[in-house]
C-alpha positions as CSV (number, residue, x, y, z in Angstrom):
1,M,0.0,0.0,0.0
2,V,2.8,2.4,1.0
3,K,4.7,1.7,-2.2
4,K,1.6,2.4,-4.3
5,I,1.1,5.8,-2.6
6,K,4.7,6.9,-2.6
7,P,4.9,8.1,-6.3
8,Y,1.8,10.3,-5.6
9,M,2.9,11.6,-2.2
10,M,3.9,15.1,-3.5
11,P,0.5,16.0,-5.0
12,I,-1.3,14.4,-2.0
13,A,0.8,16.4,0.5
14,I,0.3,19.6,-1.4
15,T,-3.5,19.0,-1.7
16,V,-3.9,18.1,2.0
17,G,-1.8,21.1,3.0
18,A,-3.9,23.4,0.8
19,I,-7.2,22.1,2.0
20,F,-6.3,22.1,5.7
21,Y,-4.2,25.2,5.5
22,K,-5.3,26.7,8.8
23,F,-4.2,23.6,10.7
24,F,-0.9,23.2,8.9
25,D,-0.1,26.9,9.2
26,S,-0.4,26.5,13.0
27,L,2.4,23.9,12.7
28,S,4.8,26.1,10.8
29,F,7.1,26.4,13.8
30,L,8.0,22.7,13.2
31,T,9.5,23.3,9.8
32,P,13.2,24.0,10.9
33,Y,13.0,21.0,13.2
34,L,11.8,18.7,10.3
35,I,14.6,20.0,8.1
36,F,17.1,19.4,10.9
37,V,16.0,15.8,11.4
38,M,15.9,15.1,7.6
39,L,19.5,16.4,7.1
40,F,20.6,14.4,10.2
41,F,19.3,11.1,8.8
42,T,21.0,11.9,5.5
43,Y,24.3,12.7,7.1
44,C,24.3,9.6,9.3
45,N,24.7,7.6,6.0
46,L,27.7,9.8,4.8
47,K,31.1,8.2,4.5
48,L,33.5,11.1,4.3
49,N,36.4,8.8,3.2
50,Q,34.4,7.9,0.1
51,M,33.7,11.5,-0.9
52,R,35.9,13.5,-3.3
53,L,35.4,17.1,-4.3
54,S,36.2,17.9,-7.9
55,R,36.3,20.9,-10.3
56,L,32.7,20.1,-11.3
57,H,31.6,20.8,-7.7
58,L,33.5,24.1,-7.7
59,W,31.8,25.2,-10.9
60,L,28.4,24.2,-9.6
61,I,28.8,26.0,-6.3
62,L,29.9,29.2,-8.1
63,I,26.9,29.1,-10.3
64,Q,24.6,28.4,-7.3
65,V,25.9,31.3,-5.2
66,L,27.0,33.9,-7.8
67,G,24.2,32.9,-10.1
68,S,21.6,33.7,-7.4
69,L,23.0,37.2,-7.0
70,G,23.1,37.7,-10.8
71,V,19.5,36.7,-11.2
72,Y,18.5,39.0,-8.4
73,L,20.4,42.0,-9.8
74,L,18.9,41.3,-13.3
75,L,15.3,41.1,-12.1
76,A,15.3,43.6,-9.2
77,P,14.8,46.7,-11.4
78,I,11.6,45.0,-12.7
79,N,10.2,43.7,-9.5
80,I,11.8,43.0,-6.2
81,T,9.5,40.1,-5.2
82,I,10.0,38.3,-8.6
83,A,13.8,38.8,-8.2
84,Q,13.7,37.3,-4.7
85,G,11.7,34.3,-5.9
86,A,14.1,33.6,-8.7
87,M,17.1,34.1,-6.4
88,I,16.0,31.6,-3.8
89,C,15.3,29.0,-6.5
90,V,19.0,29.3,-7.5
91,L,20.5,29.7,-4.1
92,A,18.7,26.8,-2.5
93,P,21.0,23.8,-1.8
94,T,20.7,20.4,-3.4
95,G,17.7,18.4,-2.2
96,T,18.2,15.5,0.2
97,A,16.5,13.1,-2.3
98,A,18.9,14.0,-5.1
99,P,21.2,11.0,-4.5
100,V,18.1,8.7,-4.9
101,I,17.2,10.2,-8.2
102,T,20.8,10.1,-9.3
103,G,21.0,6.4,-8.5
104,M,17.8,5.8,-10.5
105,L,19.4,7.6,-13.5
106,K,22.6,5.5,-13.1
107,G,24.6,8.5,-12.2
108,N,27.6,9.0,-9.8
109,V,25.9,8.9,-6.4
110,A,29.1,9.5,-4.5
111,S,29.8,12.7,-6.5
112,L,26.3,14.0,-6.0
113,T,26.4,13.3,-2.3
114,A,29.7,15.2,-2.0
115,Y,28.2,18.1,-3.8
116,S,25.0,18.0,-1.7
117,L,27.1,18.4,1.5
118,L,29.2,21.2,-0.1
119,S,26.1,22.9,-1.3
120,N,24.4,22.9,2.1
121,M,27.6,24.2,3.9
122,C,28.1,27.0,1.4
123,V,24.5,28.1,1.6
124,A,24.8,28.2,5.4
125,L,27.6,30.7,5.0
126,A,26.4,32.7,2.0
127,A,22.6,33.0,2.8
128,P,23.0,35.2,5.9
129,V,25.1,37.6,3.9
130,I,22.8,37.6,0.9
131,F,19.6,37.9,2.9
132,S,21.1,40.8,5.0
133,L,21.6,42.7,1.8
134,V,18.3,41.9,-0.1
135,G,15.9,40.5,2.5
136,S,13.4,41.8,5.0
137,Y,16.2,42.6,7.6
138,Q,17.6,45.5,5.5
139,D,16.4,48.1,8.1
140,L,18.9,46.7,10.6
141,P,22.6,47.4,10.6
142,F,24.4,44.8,8.4
143,L,26.2,43.0,11.4
144,D,23.0,42.8,13.4
145,S,21.1,41.5,10.4
146,F,23.9,39.0,9.6
147,L,24.0,37.6,13.1
148,A,20.2,37.3,13.4
149,I,20.0,35.3,10.2
150,S,23.1,33.2,10.6
151,Q,22.1,32.2,14.0
152,R,19.3,30.1,12.6
153,I,20.6,29.1,9.2
154,I,24.1,28.0,10.3
155,V,22.6,26.0,13.3
156,L,20.1,24.4,11.0
157,L,22.5,23.3,8.3
158,F,25.8,22.8,10.2
159,F,24.6,21.1,13.4
160,P,23.0,18.0,11.8
161,F,26.3,17.4,10.0
162,G,28.4,18.0,13.1
163,L,26.2,15.8,15.2
164,A,26.2,13.0,12.7
165,M,30.0,13.1,12.4
166,L,30.4,13.1,16.1
167,L,28.2,10.1,16.5
168,Q,30.1,8.3,13.7
169,K,33.3,8.8,15.7
170,L,31.9,8.0,19.2
171,A,29.1,5.5,18.5
172,P,29.4,4.1,14.9
173,T,27.0,1.2,15.6
174,L,24.3,3.7,16.8
175,T,25.0,5.9,13.8
176,T,24.5,3.0,11.4
177,R,21.3,2.1,13.3
178,I,20.0,5.7,12.9
179,G,21.0,5.7,9.3
180,S,18.9,2.6,8.7
181,F,15.8,4.7,9.5
182,S,16.6,7.3,6.8
183,G,13.5,6.1,5.0
184,L,11.6,8.1,7.6
185,S,12.9,11.3,5.9
186,F,10.3,10.6,3.1
187,Y,7.4,10.9,5.6
188,L,9.0,13.9,7.4
189,W,9.4,15.5,3.9
190,S,5.7,14.9,3.2
191,L,4.6,16.4,6.5
192,A,7.0,19.4,5.9
193,L,5.4,19.9,2.4
194,C,2.0,19.9,4.0
195,V,3.1,22.6,6.5
196,V,4.8,24.9,4.0
197,T,1.9,24.5,1.6
198,G,-0.5,25.6,4.3
199,R,1.7,28.5,5.2
200,T,2.0,29.6,1.5
201,V,-1.8,29.4,1.1
202,V,-2.3,31.7,4.1
203,F,0.1,34.2,2.6
204,I,-1.7,34.1,-0.8
205,L,-5.1,34.6,0.8
206,K,-3.9,37.6,2.7
207,Q,-2.8,39.3,-0.5
208,N,-5.0,41.6,-2.5
209,G,-6.0,40.9,-6.1
210,S,-3.1,43.0,-7.5
211,S,-0.6,40.5,-6.1
212,H,-2.0,37.5,-8.0
213,L,-0.2,38.5,-11.2
214,T,3.1,38.7,-9.3
215,E,2.5,35.3,-7.9
216,I,1.9,33.8,-11.3
217,V,5.0,35.4,-12.7
218,V,7.1,34.2,-9.8
219,A,5.9,30.6,-10.5
220,L,6.7,30.9,-14.2
221,V,10.1,32.4,-13.5
222,A,10.7,29.4,-11.1
223,L,9.9,27.1,-14.1
224,L,12.6,28.9,-16.2
225,M,15.1,28.7,-13.3
226,C,14.4,25.0,-13.0
227,I,14.9,24.2,-16.7
228,V,18.0,26.4,-17.0
229,Q,19.7,24.8,-13.9
230,F,19.1,21.3,-15.0
231,M,20.4,22.1,-18.5
232,V,23.5,24.0,-17.2
233,G,24.3,21.4,-14.6
234,R,24.1,18.6,-17.1
235,G,26.1,20.6,-19.6
236,I,29.0,21.2,-17.1
237,G,28.7,17.7,-15.8
238,K,29.2,16.3,-19.3
239,R,32.5,18.0,-19.5
240,Y,33.7,16.1,-16.5
241,D,32.0,12.8,-17.4
242,D,29.5,13.3,-14.6
243,T,26.4,14.5,-16.5
244,V,23.7,13.1,-14.2
245,A,25.3,14.3,-10.9
246,G,25.8,17.8,-12.5
247,G,22.2,18.1,-13.5
248,Q,20.8,16.8,-10.2
249,G,23.2,18.8,-8.1
250,L,22.3,22.1,-9.7
251,G,18.7,21.4,-10.6
252,Q,17.2,19.4,-7.8
253,K,16.7,21.7,-4.8
254,N,15.8,21.4,-1.1
255,T,12.6,23.3,-1.7
256,I,11.3,22.8,1.9
257,L,14.4,24.7,3.1
258,A,14.0,27.3,0.3
259,I,10.4,28.0,1.1
260,W,11.2,28.3,4.8
261,M,14.0,30.7,4.1
262,A,11.9,32.8,1.7
263,Q,9.0,33.0,4.3
264,M,11.5,34.0,7.1
265,Y,13.8,36.4,5.4
266,L,12.3,37.6,2.1
267,N,9.0,38.9,0.9
268,P,6.7,35.9,1.8
269,I,5.2,36.0,-1.8
270,A,8.7,35.0,-3.0
271,S,8.1,31.6,-1.4
272,I,5.7,30.9,-4.3
273,G,8.9,30.4,-6.4
274,P,10.3,27.4,-4.5
275,G,6.8,26.3,-3.9
276,A,6.2,26.0,-7.7
277,Y,9.8,24.6,-8.1
278,V,8.6,21.5,-6.2
279,L,6.2,20.7,-9.0
280,W,8.6,21.7,-11.8
281,Q,11.6,19.6,-10.6
282,N,9.4,16.6,-9.9
283,I,8.0,16.8,-13.5
284,I,11.5,16.9,-14.9
285,N,12.8,14.1,-12.7
286,S,9.8,11.9,-13.5
287,Y,10.5,12.5,-17.2
288,Q,14.2,11.7,-16.8
289,V,13.4,8.5,-15.0
290,W,10.8,7.5,-17.6
291,L,13.4,8.1,-20.4
292,K,16.0,6.1,-18.5
293,R,13.7,3.1,-17.9
294,K,12.5,3.3,-21.6
295,S,16.1,3.0,-22.8
296,L,17.0,-0.1,-20.7
């Protein structure tokens, strides 16, 4: 029964979150804790001695960080909210499920896992700086803004890794045991998707009619960002004989984290971007998996 439901869990979670938005909005305080636990389960399965950083990873991280700033600067003169929505779709780190999709596509899982870790660590350092400059904390002095934002993001992204590595050193058997429950991340992801969907619906309902056009444009720009990142990632990956990992590393995002960051530090309407990105990246991944299975 569970296996039959799994492929449809994303639309189910979004639908449930949208219908019962008031209830799930009341649970929005859980989002950072859910992200923390999901990352912790993922990192418990990491084997650092099997991971190698490469030039591909350097190119991808430069595109992720500098590209997010470039997109913002390009779109900000047109509309700040659209610019923020596009920026967070590029800045967001690689999704925790990306290694699974990479494996299904017969890609280099070790390479993708290494980049996923690098991506999260770099976002933990870069996001407080970027949000301090372009986010909702701009009325504060830069240092105050940076400290307020980094306190949450660095704890959220660094601590799961640090805790998992410490456990691997002190209690490897326990860490392996915890890692065996990593399948729970799927259900935590589903709950988190319900919560952020409910939160997003509340923001949409609070807006006046004039904001609806902006929301639609943000969702369409997210589609463009999604397609471009998958294409660019695959293009760079092909140069290093790592096509699949390049595409998934740059294109598949931790949208739950991206939505939470947008709702916390940017114009909440910008969270429509990563909210729509959930749908776009799943359509692209489903198509890629279908093509791969068809070719076998």
